[in-house]
ROTI-763522 format. One record per residue (C-alpha): residue in three letters; x, y, z. Coordinates in steps of 0.02 Angstrom, whole numbers, plus 32768, in hexadecimal, padded with zeros to 4 digits. Layout:
N
SITE / rest / east / north / up
SITE / ala / X / Y / Z .
...
// end
This chain:
560
SITE / rest / east / north / up
SITE / unk / 0AF8 / DA5A / B05A .
SITE / unk / 0B8A / DA62 / B0C5 .
SITE / unk / 0C47 / DA5D / B09E .
SITE / unk / 0CA2 / D9AB / B08A .
SITE / unk / 0D60 / D9BD / B0E6 .
SITE / unk / 0E04 / D993 / B0A5 .
SITE / unk / 0E97 / D985 / B119 .
SITE / unk / 0F4D / D996 / B0C7 .
SITE / unk / 0FD7 / D943 / B13D .
SITE / unk / 108C / D915 / B12A .
SITE / unk / 1106 / D8AC / B178 .
SITE / unk / 11AD / D86D / B176 .
SITE / unk / 11FA / D921 / B141 .
SITE / unk / 11DA / D9C9 / B143 .
SITE / unk / 11BE / DA2A / B094 .
SITE / unk / 1175 / D984 / B028 .
SITE / unk / 10F0 / DA09 / AFCC .
SITE / unk / 106D / D9E4 / B057 .
SITE / unk / 1035 / DAB1 / B00D .
SITE / unk / 103E / DA91 / AF43 .
SITE / unk / 0FE1 / D9DD / AF67 .
SITE / unk / 0F56 / DA4C / AFC0 .
SITE / unk / 0F55 / DAB8 / AF2C .
SITE / unk / 0F70 / DA4D / AEB7 .
SITE / unk / 0EBA / D9D9 / AEEC .
SITE / unk / 0E4C / DA91 / AF0D .
SITE / unk / 0E86 / DAAD / AE49 .
SITE / unk / 0E56 / D9EC / AE1D .
SITE / unk / 0D91 / DA0E / AE81 .
SITE / unk / 0D8A / DAC7 / AE2F .
SITE / unk / 0DA9 / DA7A / AD73 .
SITE / unk / 0D20 / DA0B / ADAF .
SITE / unk / 0CB8 / DAA8 / ADD3 .
SITE / unk / 0CB7 / DA95 / AE92 .
SITE / unk / 0CCE / DB27 / AF04 .
SITE / unk / 0D53 / DB19 / AF53 .
SITE / unk / 0DB0 / DB77 / AFFC .
SITE / unk / 0E67 / DB35 / B043 .
SITE / unk / 0EB2 / DB6A / B0F6 .
SITE / unk / 0F54 / DB36 / B14F .
SITE / unk / 0F80 / DB2A / B208 .
SITE / unk / 1028 / DB47 / B231 .
SITE / unk / 107E / DAF4 / B2D8 .
SITE / unk / 10DB / DB91 / B306 .
SITE / unk / 10D8 / DBFE / B3A3 .
SITE / unk / 10DD / DCB7 / B330 .
SITE / unk / 103B / DCF2 / B320 .
SITE / unk / 1063 / DD06 / B281 .
SITE / unk / 10FF / DCFC / B205 .
SITE / unk / 1113 / DDB1 / B1E5 .
SITE / unk / 11BA / DDB8 / B266 .
SITE / unk / 11F0 / DD0B / B223 .
SITE / unk / 1298 / DD21 / B1C5 .
SITE / unk / 127C / DCF6 / B111 .
SITE / unk / 1314 / DC8B / B109 .
SITE / unk / 12C5 / DC0C / B175 .
SITE / unk / 1211 / DC17 / B145 .
SITE / unk / 1213 / DC6E / B0A6 .
SITE / unk / 11A6 / DCED / B070 .
SITE / unk / 1111 / DD36 / B0AF .
SITE / unk / 1073 / DD45 / B056 .
SITE / unk / 100F / DDCB / B06D .
SITE / unk / 0F40 / DDB0 / B055 .
SITE / unk / 0ECD / DE30 / B00E .
SITE / unk / 0E96 / DE62 / B0E4 .
SITE / unk / 0F4E / DE7C / B10B .
SITE / unk / 0F7A / DDD6 / B15A .
SITE / unk / 101B / DDA7 / B154 .
SITE / unk / 101C / DCD2 / B137 .
SITE / unk / 1074 / DC53 / B103 .
SITE / unk / 10BB / DC48 / B047 .
SITE / unk / 104B / DB9F / B02C .
SITE / unk / 0FB9 / DC39 / B01D .
SITE / unk / 1029 / DC68 / AF7A .
SITE / unk / 1018 / DBA5 / AF35 .
SITE / unk / 0F53 / DB8D / AF5D .
SITE / unk / 0F20 / DC67 / AF16 .
SITE / unk / 0F9A / DC2D / AE82 .
SITE / unk / 0F4F / DB72 / AE5A .
SITE / unk / 0E7E / DBB1 / AE8C .
SITE / unk / 0E15 / DC3D / AE81 .
SITE / unk / 0E18 / DC37 / AF45 .
SITE / unk / 0E0A / DCF0 / AFA2 .
SITE / unk / 0E5C / DCE0 / B032 .
SITE / unk / 0E73 / DD31 / B0D0 .
SITE / unk / 0EB1 / DD49 / B172 .
SITE / unk / 0E22 / DCB3 / B1AE .
SITE / unk / 0E8C / DC32 / B134 .
SITE / unk / 0F42 / DC2C / B1AA .
SITE / unk / 0F32 / DC11 / B261 .
SITE / unk / 0FDB / DC12 / B2B8 .
SITE / unk / 0FE4 / DBB0 / B36E .
SITE / unk / 100E / DC41 / B3B1 .
SITE / unk / 0F7E / DCB5 / B35A .
SITE / unk / 0F19 / DC18 / B3A3 .
SITE / unk / 0F47 / DC1F / B450 .
SITE / unk / 0F49 / DCE6 / B43B .
SITE / unk / 0E9B / DCDB / B42C .
SITE / unk / 0E85 / DC62 / B4B4 .
SITE / unk / 0ED2 / DCB8 / B542 .
SITE / unk / 0E7B / DD54 / B506 .
SITE / unk / 0DE1 / DCF6 / B528 .
SITE / unk / 0E16 / DCAA / B5BA .
SITE / unk / 0E49 / DD45 / B604 .
SITE / unk / 0D98 / DD96 / B5DF .
SITE / unk / 0D39 / DD0D / B63C .
SITE / unk / 0CE6 / DCC2 / B5AA .
SITE / unk / 0D0E / DC11 / B5F4 .
SITE / unk / 0CB1 / DC3A / B690 .
SITE / unk / 0D3D / DBF8 / B6EC .
SITE / unk / 0D5B / DB50 / B6A3 .
SITE / unk / 0E18 / DB0B / B69B .
SITE / unk / 0E63 / DB3E / B5F7 .
SITE / unk / 0EA7 / DA8C / B599 .
SITE / unk / 0ED3 / DA65 / B4F0 .
SITE / unk / 0E3F / D9EF / B4E5 .
SITE / unk / 0DC3 / DA22 / B4D8 .
SITE / unk / 0DE2 / DAE6 / B4C9 .
SITE / unk / 0E78 / DAE5 / B43D .
SITE / unk / 0E31 / DA64 / B3DC .
SITE / unk / 0D7A / DAC4 / B3ED .
SITE / unk / 0DE6 / DB6A / B3A6 .
SITE / unk / 0E23 / DB0A / B320 .
SITE / unk / 0D93 / DAB0 / B2DE .
SITE / unk / 0D20 / DB6A / B2E0 .
SITE / unk / 0DB6 / DBBF / B276 .
SITE / unk / 0D9B / DB32 / B209 .
SITE / unk / 0CE6 / DB35 / B1EC .
SITE / unk / 0CD5 / DBE1 / B1EC .
SITE / unk / 0D2D / DBD4 / B12C .
SITE / unk / 0CEA / DB46 / B102 .
SITE / unk / 0C3B / DBA7 / B0ED .
SITE / unk / 0C03 / DBC6 / B04B .
SITE / unk / 0C6B / DB37 / AFF4 .
SITE / unk / 0C6A / DA85 / AFA8 .
SITE / unk / 0D04 / DA52 / AFE9 .
SITE / unk / 0D80 / DAA8 / B065 .
SITE / unk / 0E3D / DA63 / B05F .
SITE / unk / 0EA5 / DA72 / B10C .
SITE / unk / 0F54 / DA6E / B11F .
SITE / unk / 0FA7 / DA3C / B1B5 .
SITE / unk / 1060 / DA87 / B1C2 .
SITE / unk / 10F2 / DA15 / B1E6 .
SITE / unk / 1113 / D963 / B200 .
SITE / unk / 10A4 / D8E3 / B258 .
SITE / unk / 10F0 / D8C1 / B2F9 .
SITE / unk / 1113 / D966 / B32C .
SITE / unk / 10E1 / D99E / B3DC .
SITE / unk / 10C1 / DA44 / B387 .
SITE / unk / 104A / D9FE / B30F .
SITE / unk / 0FCE / D987 / B389 .
SITE / unk / 0F56 / D9F8 / B3BC .
SITE / unk / 0F25 / DA28 / B2FE .
SITE / unk / 0F26 / D966 / B2DC .
SITE / unk / 0EBD / D93A / B375 .
SITE / unk / 0E4A / D9C3 / B323 .
SITE / unk / 0E29 / D968 / B27E .
SITE / unk / 0E30 / D8AC / B2CF .
SITE / unk / 0D95 / D908 / B331 .
SITE / unk / 0D48 / D959 / B295 .
SITE / unk / 0D31 / D8B0 / B23C .
SITE / unk / 0CE6 / D852 / B2D8 .
SITE / unk / 0C5C / D8E0 / B2DF .
SITE / unk / 0C50 / D90E / B20C .
SITE / unk / 0C61 / D857 / B1D2 .
SITE / unk / 0CB7 / D802 / B14F .
SITE / unk / 0C4D / D83C / B0DA .
SITE / unk / 0C75 / D8E9 / B0E1 .
SITE / unk / 0D32 / D8F0 / B12B .
SITE / unk / 0DC4 / D8AB / B0C8 .
SITE / unk / 0E9A / D88C / B106 .
SITE / unk / 0F1B / D8A9 / B082 .
SITE / unk / 0FB5 / D87C / B0B6 .
SITE / unk / 1057 / D8C7 / B060 .
SITE / unk / 10FA / D844 / B07F .
SITE / unk / 11A3 / D818 / B03D .
SITE / unk / 11CB / D76E / AFEA .
SITE / unk / 12A1 / D797 / AFB8 .
SITE / unk / 12F2 / D73A / AF38 .
SITE / unk / 139E / D700 / AF8C .
SITE / unk / 1414 / D70D / AF0A .
SITE / unk / 1481 / D68B / AF63 .
SITE / unk / 1412 / D5E6 / AF5F .
SITE / unk / 13B6 / D646 / AEC6 .
SITE / unk / 12EA / D622 / AEFC .
SITE / unk / 1276 / D68E / AF5B .
SITE / unk / 1262 / D696 / B000 .
SITE / unk / 119D / D689 / B05A .
SITE / unk / 11D5 / D680 / B10E .
SITE / unk / 11CE / D73A / B129 .
SITE / unk / 111A / D73A / B0FF .
SITE / unk / 10FE / D6BE / B151 .
SITE / unk / 1129 / D6FE / B1EC .
SITE / unk / 10EC / D79E / B1C3 .
SITE / unk / 1043 / D75E / B1B9 .
SITE / unk / 1058 / D6FB / B268 .
SITE / unk / 1082 / D7A1 / B2A3 .
SITE / unk / 0FD8 / D7DB / B262 .
SITE / unk / 0F89 / D753 / B299 .
SITE / unk / 0FC1 / D757 / B342 .
SITE / unk / 0F60 / D7F9 / B358 .
SITE / unk / 0EC6 / D7BB / B31B .
SITE / unk / 0ECF / D7EC / B276 .
SITE / unk / 0ECA / D758 / B1C2 .
SITE / unk / 0EE4 / D7C8 / B139 .
SITE / unk / 0E76 / D7A2 / B0A4 .
SITE / unk / 0EF2 / D7CC / B010 .
SITE / unk / 0FAD / D7D8 / B007 .
SITE / unk / 1009 / D84E / AF9B .
SITE / unk / 10C4 / D7F5 / AF97 .
SITE / unk / 113D / D878 / AF75 .
SITE / unk / 11CB / D820 / AEFC .
SITE / unk / 124A / D83E / AE71 .
SITE / unk / 11FF / D7A8 / ADE9 .
SITE / unk / 1149 / D745 / ADDE .
SITE / unk / 1124 / D6D0 / AE63 .
SITE / unk / 1101 / D620 / AE15 .
SITE / unk / 105D / D5C6 / AE47 .
SITE / unk / 10B8 / D539 / AEB9 .
SITE / unk / 1105 / D5E5 / AF11 .
SITE / unk / 1053 / D624 / AF22 .
SITE / unk / 1014 / D591 / AF5B .
SITE / unk / 1095 / D576 / AFED .
SITE / unk / 1081 / D628 / B032 .
SITE / unk / 0FB7 / D60D / B021 .
SITE / unk / 0FC7 / D57B / B07A .
SITE / unk / 103D / D5C0 / B10D .
SITE / unk / 0FDF / D64E / B127 .
SITE / unk / 0F2D / D609 / B125 .
SITE / unk / 0EEE / D664 / B07F .
SITE / unk / 0EB2 / D645 / AFDF .
SITE / unk / 0F29 / D62C / AF49 .
SITE / unk / 0EE7 / D6AF / AEF5 .
SITE / unk / 0EFA / D73B / AF73 .
SITE / unk / 0FA3 / D721 / AF6A .
SITE / unk / 0FC7 / D7B3 / AEEE .
SITE / unk / 1086 / D7CC / AE9A .
SITE / unk / 10A2 / D882 / AEB8 .
SITE / unk / 1141 / D88C / AE51 .
SITE / unk / 11C4 / D903 / AE34 .
SITE / unk / 118D / D980 / ADA4 .
SITE / unk / 120A / DA05 / AD54 .
SITE / unk / 116D / DA82 / AD79 .
SITE / unk / 10F9 / DA92 / ADFE .
SITE / unk / 1077 / DACE / AD7E .
SITE / unk / 1076 / DA22 / AD49 .
SITE / unk / 1039 / D9C0 / AE00 .
SITE / unk / 0F88 / D9CE / ADD2 .
SITE / unk / 0FA0 / D978 / AD38 .
SITE / unk / 1006 / D8F5 / AD93 .
SITE / unk / 0F7B / D8CC / AE01 .
SITE / unk / 0F01 / D8C6 / AD79 .
SITE / unk / 0F49 / D845 / AD37 .
SITE / unk / 0F4E / D7F9 / ADD6 .
SITE / unk / 0E90 / D812 / ADF3 .
SITE / unk / 0EB7 / D87D / AE8C .
SITE / unk / 0E13 / D8DB / AE74 .
SITE / unk / 0DA3 / D829 / AE31 .
SITE / unk / 0DDB / D7F8 / AEE6 .
SITE / unk / 0DAF / D888 / AF45 .
SITE / unk / 0CF6 / D895 / AF02 .
SITE / unk / 0CCB / D7D2 / AF28 .
SITE / unk / 0D06 / D7DC / AFC0 .
SITE / unk / 0CAD / D87F / AFFD .
SITE / unk / 0C25 / D846 / AF88 .
SITE / unk / 0C10 / D8EF / AF2E .
SITE / unk / 0BD0 / D8FA / AE74 .
SITE / unk / 0C31 / D97B / AE08 .
SITE / unk / 0C3D / D989 / AD2F .
SITE / unk / 0CD3 / D945 / ACD9 .
SITE / unk / 0D7F / D998 / AD07 .
SITE / unk / 0DC2 / DA0E / AC93 .
SITE / unk / 0E76 / DA3F / AC95 .
SITE / unk / 0E8C / DA78 / ABD5 .
SITE / unk / 0ED1 / DB10 / AC24 .
SITE / unk / 0F47 / DAE4 / AC8D .
SITE / unk / 0F89 / DA4E / AC15 .
SITE / unk / 0FB0 / DAE7 / AB80 .
SITE / unk / 1007 / DB37 / AC1D .
SITE / unk / 1058 / DAA7 / AC31 .
SITE / unk / 109C / DA89 / AB82 .
SITE / unk / 10D4 / DB4B / AB86 .
SITE / unk / 113B / DB2A / AC11 .
SITE / unk / 1194 / DAA2 / ABB0 .
SITE / unk / 117F / DACC / AB17 .
SITE / unk / 11C9 / DB7C / AB1D .
SITE / unk / 11FB / DBFD / AA77 .
SITE / unk / 129C / DC44 / AAD8 .
SITE / unk / 12EA / DC7B / AB76 .
SITE / unk / 12DB / DD08 / ABE3 .
SITE / unk / 136F / DD40 / AC5B .
SITE / unk / 134C / DD97 / ACF3 .
SITE / unk / 13BD / DDCC / AD7F .
SITE / unk / 1356 / DDE3 / AE33 .
SITE / unk / 13C8 / DE47 / AEAF .
SITE / unk / 1398 / DE21 / AF46 .
SITE / unk / 13D8 / DE03 / B000 .
SITE / unk / 1379 / DD63 / B026 .
SITE / unk / 13AC / DD01 / AF81 .
SITE / unk / 141D / DC76 / AFD4 .
SITE / unk / 1364 / DC1A / B006 .
SITE / unk / 12ED / DC3B / AF6C .
SITE / unk / 1259 / DC2B / AFC5 .
SITE / unk / 126F / DCCE / B00F .
SITE / unk / 1235 / DD09 / AF69 .
SITE / unk / 11B2 / DC72 / AF34 .
SITE / unk / 1129 / DCED / AEF4 .
SITE / unk / 1192 / DD6A / AE96 .
SITE / unk / 11F9 / DCC6 / AE43 .
SITE / unk / 114E / DC87 / AE12 .
SITE / unk / 10F5 / DD20 / ADD5 .
SITE / unk / 118A / DD31 / AD66 .
SITE / unk / 116D / DC93 / AD1D .
SITE / unk / 10C3 / DCCA / ACF2 .
SITE / unk / 1100 / DD56 / AC95 .
SITE / unk / 117C / DCEE / AC36 .
SITE / unk / 10F5 / DC66 / AC18 .
SITE / unk / 1089 / DCFA / ABC7 .
SITE / unk / 110B / DD17 / AB56 .
SITE / unk / 1136 / DC4E / AB28 .
SITE / unk / 11E0 / DC6D / AB6F .
SITE / unk / 1243 / DC0D / ABEA .
SITE / unk / 1274 / DC68 / AC84 .
SITE / unk / 1338 / DC75 / ACC3 .
SITE / unk / 133B / DCB4 / AD6B .
SITE / unk / 13E1 / DCD7 / ADC3 .
SITE / unk / 13E7 / DD17 / AE77 .
SITE / unk / 146F / DD9A / AE8C .
SITE / unk / 149A / DDCD / AF36 .
SITE / unk / 1494 / DE87 / AF3C .
SITE / unk / 1533 / DE76 / AFBD .
SITE / unk / 1597 / DE41 / AF42 .
SITE / unk / 1580 / DED9 / AED3 .
SITE / unk / 15AD / DF38 / AF64 .
SITE / unk / 1681 / DF7E / AF56 .
SITE / unk / 16D2 / E003 / AFB6 .
SITE / unk / 170A / E061 / AF34 .
SITE / unk / 1672 / E0A6 / AEDF .
SITE / unk / 16C5 / E0C3 / AE2C .
SITE / unk / 16E1 / E002 / AE2E .
SITE / unk / 1685 / DFCB / ADAB .
SITE / unk / 16A9 / DF14 / ADA3 .
SITE / unk / 15F2 / DEF7 / ADDE .
SITE / unk / 15C0 / DF28 / AD34 .
SITE / unk / 15F4 / DE7B / AD00 .
SITE / unk / 157E / DE2B / AD80 .
SITE / unk / 14E0 / DE77 / AD30 .
SITE / unk / 1504 / DE89 / AC77 .
SITE / unk / 14B7 / DDD7 / AC35 .
SITE / unk / 140C / DDF3 / AC72 .
SITE / unk / 138B / DE35 / AC06 .
SITE / unk / 1344 / DE7F / AC95 .
SITE / unk / 136E / DE8D / AD68 .
SITE / unk / 12E4 / DEB3 / ADD3 .
SITE / unk / 12F6 / DED7 / AEA1 .
SITE / unk / 1270 / DE87 / AF04 .
SITE / unk / 123B / DEAF / AFBD .
SITE / unk / 1298 / DEB6 / B064 .
SITE / unk / 12C5 / DEFE / B11C .
SITE / unk / 136A / DF52 / B15F .
SITE / unk / 140D / DF94 / B0FE .
SITE / unk / 1468 / DEF0 / B0E2 .
SITE / unk / 1495 / DF07 / B022 .
SITE / unk / 143A / DFA7 / AFF4 .
SITE / unk / 14CC / DFFF / AFA7 .
SITE / unk / 14CD / DF52 / AF34 .
SITE / unk / 1428 / DF6C / AF18 .
SITE / unk / 144C / E031 / AED8 .
SITE / unk / 14DE / DFED / AE4E .
SITE / unk / 146B / DF8B / ADF6 .
SITE / unk / 13D7 / E003 / ADF7 .
SITE / unk / 1455 / E083 / ADB1 .
SITE / unk / 148D / DFEE / AD4A .
SITE / unk / 13F3 / DFE3 / ACF2 .
SITE / unk / 13C7 / E08D / ACF9 .
SITE / unk / 145E / E0D9 / AC91 .
SITE / unk / 147B / E03C / AC2E .
SITE / unk / 13AF / E02E / ABFE .
SITE / unk / 13A9 / DF7C / AC36 .
SITE / unk / 12CF / DF58 / AC6F .
SITE / unk / 12CC / DF77 / AD21 .
SITE / unk / 1256 / DF45 / AD91 .
SITE / unk / 124F / DF79 / AE63 .
SITE / unk / 11BD / DF36 / AED6 .
SITE / unk / 11BE / DF89 / AF92 .
SITE / unk / 1272 / DFA2 / AFAE .
SITE / unk / 1299 / DF96 / AEF8 .
SITE / unk / 123D / E024 / AEDF .
SITE / unk / 127F / E084 / AF80 .
SITE / unk / 132C / E05C / AF6A .
SITE / unk / 1302 / E0A8 / AE93 .
SITE / unk / 12D9 / E156 / AED8 .
SITE / unk / 1382 / E161 / AF4F .
SITE / unk / 13EE / E130 / AEC1 .
SITE / unk / 1384 / E1BB / AE4A .
SITE / unk / 1395 / E23B / AEE5 .
SITE / unk / 144F / E211 / AED6 .
SITE / unk / 148C / E1ED / AE37 .
SITE / unk / 1401 / E26A / ADD2 .
SITE / unk / 13DE / E2ED / AE54 .
SITE / unk / 146F / E2F3 / AEA7 .
SITE / unk / 144A / E2CD / AF59 .
SITE / unk / 14E2 / E28A / AF6E .
SITE / unk / 14A8 / E24D / B025 .
SITE / unk / 13F0 / E22D / AFF6 .
SITE / unk / 13AF / E17F / B052 .
SITE / unk / 133C / E12F / B0BC .
SITE / unk / 130C / E15D / B170 .
SITE / unk / 1307 / E09D / B189 .
SITE / unk / 13BD / E076 / B145 .
SITE / unk / 13FE / E127 / B195 .
SITE / unk / 13B8 / E184 / B20D .
SITE / unk / 141E / E207 / B204 .
SITE / unk / 1412 / E238 / B13E .
SITE / unk / 1407 / E2E8 / B11F .
SITE / unk / 1370 / E2BC / B07B .
SITE / unk / 1304 / E233 / B0AF .
SITE / unk / 12B6 / E211 / B01F .
SITE / unk / 1273 / E175 / B052 .
SITE / unk / 1220 / E16C / B117 .
SITE / unk / 11A6 / E133 / B197 .
SITE / unk / 1107 / E141 / B178 .
SITE / unk / 10AC / E1AB / B1C9 .
SITE / unk / 1037 / E144 / B20F .
SITE / unk / 10B0 / E0E7 / B266 .
SITE / unk / 1135 / E15E / B2AB .
SITE / unk / 1159 / E135 / B368 .
SITE / unk / 111C / E073 / B34C .
SITE / unk / 11BC / E017 / B368 .
SITE / unk / 1161 / DF6A / B372 .
SITE / unk / 1175 / DEF7 / B2F3 .
SITE / unk / 10E9 / DE6B / B2D5 .
SITE / unk / 1047 / DEA9 / B268 .
SITE / unk / 1086 / DF72 / B26B .
SITE / unk / 1099 / DF92 / B1B6 .
SITE / unk / 102A / DFCD / B126 .
SITE / unk / 0FFA / DF29 / B0EF .
SITE / unk / 0F68 / DEE2 / B08F .
SITE / unk / 0F05 / DF31 / AFE0 .
SITE / unk / 0EFF / DFE4 / AFAD .
SITE / unk / 0ECC / E032 / AF36 .
SITE / unk / 0F3D / E09B / AEB5 .
SITE / unk / 0F22 / E122 / AE4B .
SITE / unk / 0F83 / E111 / AD9A .
SITE / unk / 0FA7 / E1A4 / AD2E .
SITE / unk / 0F72 / E199 / AC7E .
SITE / unk / 0FF3 / E19D / AC0C .
SITE / unk / 107D / E13D / AC6D .
SITE / unk / 10C7 / E0A5 / AC4F .
SITE / unk / 1078 / E073 / ACDE .
SITE / unk / 0FC7 / E0A2 / AC92 .
SITE / unk / 0FF5 / E053 / ABE9 .
SITE / unk / 1020 / DFA9 / AC4E .
SITE / unk / 0F71 / DFAF / ACB9 .
SITE / unk / 0F1D / DFFB / AC37 .
SITE / unk / 0EA9 / E02E / ACC5 .
SITE / unk / 0EBC / E0BF / AD47 .
SITE / unk / 0E80 / E07B / ADE7 .
SITE / unk / 0EC8 / DFD9 / AE13 .
SITE / unk / 0EEC / DF90 / AED8 .
SITE / unk / 0F75 / DF2D / AF0C .
SITE / unk / 0FB7 / DEDF / AF9D .
SITE / unk / 105B / DF3C / B015 .
SITE / unk / 10C1 / DF03 / B0B2 .
SITE / unk / 1132 / DF8F / B0D0 .
SITE / unk / 1169 / E01B / B14C .
SITE / unk / 1199 / E098 / B0E1 .
SITE / unk / 117C / E11B / B066 .
SITE / unk / 11AA / E19D / AFE1 .
SITE / unk / 11CB / E24A / B046 .
SITE / unk / 1163 / E2AD / AFD7 .
SITE / unk / 11C8 / E340 / AFFB .
SITE / unk / 124F / E303 / AF76 .
SITE / unk / 11C6 / E2F0 / AEE8 .
SITE / unk / 11DC / E39A / AE9C .
SITE / unk / 1290 / E38A / AE81 .
SITE / unk / 128C / E2F3 / AE6B .
SITE / unk / 1203 / E301 / ADD5 .
SITE / unk / 125A / E39D / AD97 .
SITE / unk / 12F0 / E315 / AD7E .
SITE / unk / 127B / E2A1 / AD16 .
SITE / unk / 123E / E226 / AD68 .
SITE / unk / 1184 / E20B / AD79 .
SITE / unk / 110D / E1DA / ADFB .
SITE / unk / 109C / E167 / AD93 .
SITE / unk / 100D / E115 / AE18 .
SITE / unk / 0FFD / E181 / AECC .
SITE / unk / 0F57 / E14D / AF56 .
SITE / unk / 0EC4 / E1A2 / AF11 .
SITE / unk / 0EE1 / E222 / AFB0 .
SITE / unk / 0F8B / E242 / AF52 .
SITE / unk / 0FEC / E22A / B004 .
SITE / unk / 1043 / E17E / AFD4 .
SITE / unk / 10B0 / E17A / AF46 .
SITE / unk / 1085 / E0C4 / AEFA .
SITE / unk / 10E0 / E0C4 / AE62 .
SITE / unk / 116D / E128 / AE05 .
SITE / unk / 11C5 / E10E / AD70 .
SITE / unk / 123E / E158 / ACE3 .
SITE / unk / 1209 / E196 / AC35 .
SITE / unk / 1264 / E17E / ABA9 .
SITE / unk / 12B1 / E0D8 / ABED .
SITE / unk / 1293 / E02B / AB9C .
SITE / unk / 1234 / DFEE / AC40 .
SITE / unk / 1259 / E03C / ACED .
SITE / unk / 11D3 / E02C / AD63 .
SITE / unk / 11C2 / E02E / AE37 .
SITE / unk / 1130 / DFFF / AE92 .
SITE / unk / 1117 / DFFF / AF5F .
SITE / unk / 109A / DF82 / AF4F .
SITE / unk / 10BB / DEC3 / AF2B .
SITE / unk / 1066 / DE92 / AE8D .
SITE / unk / 10B8 / DDCD / AE73 .
SITE / unk / 1033 / DD9C / AF0A .
SITE / unk / 0FAB / DDC3 / AE83 .
SITE / unk / 0FFD / DD62 / AE07 .
SITE / unk / 0FBD / DCAB / ADC2 .
SITE / unk / 100D / DC3F / AD3E .
SITE / unk / 0F65 / DC59 / ACDF .
SITE / unk / 0F35 / DD0A / AD0B .
SITE / unk / 1001 / DD53 / AD02 .
SITE / unk / 1008 / DDFA / AD60 .
SITE / unk / 1016 / DEA0 / ACC6 .
SITE / unk / 10AF / DED8 / AD39 .
SITE / unk / 1116 / DE2F / AD23 .
SITE / unk / 10C6 / DE0C / AC74 .
SITE / unk / 1107 / DEB8 / AC34 .
SITE / unk / 11BD / DEA4 / AC82 .
SITE / unk / 11D6 / DDF9 / AC4F .
SITE / unk / 11A1 / DE41 / AB91 .
SITE / unk / 1216 / DED7 / ABAA .
SITE / unk / 1292 / DE78 / ABEE .
SITE / unk / 129C / DDF2 / AB5C .
SITE / unk / 1289 / DE8D / AACD .
SITE / unk / 1330 / DECF / AB16 .
SITE / unk / 138F / DE29 / AB14 .
SITE / unk / 135D / DE1A / AA69 .
SITE / unk / 1391 / DEC6 / AA34 .
SITE / unk / 143A / DEA4 / AA93 .
SITE / unk / 144D / DE00 / AA34 .
SITE / unk / 143B / DE40 / A972 .
SITE / unk / 14C1 / DED1 / A9A5 .
SITE / unk / 1539 / DE3D / A9F8 .
SITE / unk / 1504 / DDD7 / A94F .
SITE / unk / 150F / DE71 / A8F2 .
SITE / unk / 15C0 / DEA0 / A939 .
SITE / unk / 160E / DDE8 / A91A .
SITE / unk / 15E0 / DDE8 / A862 .
SITE / unk / 162B / DEA4 / A84B .
SITE / unk / 16CA / DE5C / A8AF .
SITE / unk / 16C7 / DDBE / A82D .
SITE / unk / 16A3 / DE2A / A797 .
SITE / unk / 1718 / DEB4 / A7BC .
SITE / unk / 179E / DE93 / A84A .
SITE / unk / 1813 / DF0E / A820 .
SITE / unk / 179F / DFA4 / A82E .
SITE / unk / 1741 / DF68 / A8CC .
SITE / unk / 17F9 / DF46 / A908 .
SITE / unk / 1836 / DFFE / A904 .
SITE / unk / 1792 / E04A / A964 .
// end
């Protein structure tokens, strides 16, 4: 049987949650035994998001095959079992790059190359390519209906409805029903205008997902259905929720999957969301709180660390804990005087500290201070990519006595290049797609904390970096107590470092957050959060004991 297609569009404003809606629909269909795949079209002209600022576009999600993709693909992988690749994310820039390459080769036999049919044909071909061997393909169209950039994609999916028929295609439109406080009522006009815009492109939506902060009454649903030419049962309340993992439960309550199956004439078993319901129960009924400080350089925009935040949530849920994350601006920890320890007050409230990935020298000295604090105060520390590199620099400076140790990324003239550019990238100055990307194997040394965490000696993790640990400094740093616990099988690259005897101090060159799922938390995040919580509990016990002693024998405590 050929695949059925669900196309997800968005209107009124951006950031309405099309990616989460698509992922949640995929989750529901999987719970009924169907095999799904998901893809996203992004209308911008960049070939991929790899060169975009995290402040503007959020994180770059990396797939096993090394594709730098939109962060929504992270939602797709976390909510479903779909195996995604570079074929699951296309931008206008990449499509045009491919079309122009064909034109230069003469593939179009002298024809005039136009948006219709050539661009739309490429979009349809890309869509059908990832629909092989699945029951349903869910396609998210980025941007907002009415944007000039989105028109070729809207036209392409309109053509697919004409070619494949209504039984094989379904249009889901995500829109906004705002509550106007002054009038004390919900307003349907933005949704009406959005659907009108979609209709002007030749697409009649089959299902409306109405983003709102409260449940829609039957009267409101009836009004939307009447003005937007959809059935009332197809007007869905996509209510705001405290946890994104509740979205599939909300959609199930609104019978979204039942509606989709009926419209696409699909037979499937009864839905089984028992694992998700248990997960959501743990979200809202934690036994305690764990406090993690993330010391980064893009902390003003949380989407810059989307997968990281979710992986920490997964690690906390594995211990039935509520995650409390504080975003610590690395630059705020810096001070002109190295003897100034006032920054410690910003860090002492956390059970664990994490330094994530990043590029450039801004905030590096603040990260080094946080790492030194974690190492000396025995606070659980987890360094990812840049977080591992800065941990090595801090160790070289403050333990090995190499005061000027640095990365050649931050100081090309440093006498001690503890971190330097990947050997195969020397002389390569282009930024797009030139890093070490995708899944690479790692061999873990037995008897290490890393081995205890993973429970195996061979792992595969996803990478995105340009710089590596300089093995010329391995001997003095290992002699000073650093342990290299993971390397590539050929021994070329250092993948993991740790400090023996520390409660938890691990740095990894890869990005484990990309492989963590709510129902399958990544072992490194699970172990880190567990160690952080244990550290917090010990601190609390010491503090409580000190308070009791002060209460019982204040004069003795005062003399100390």
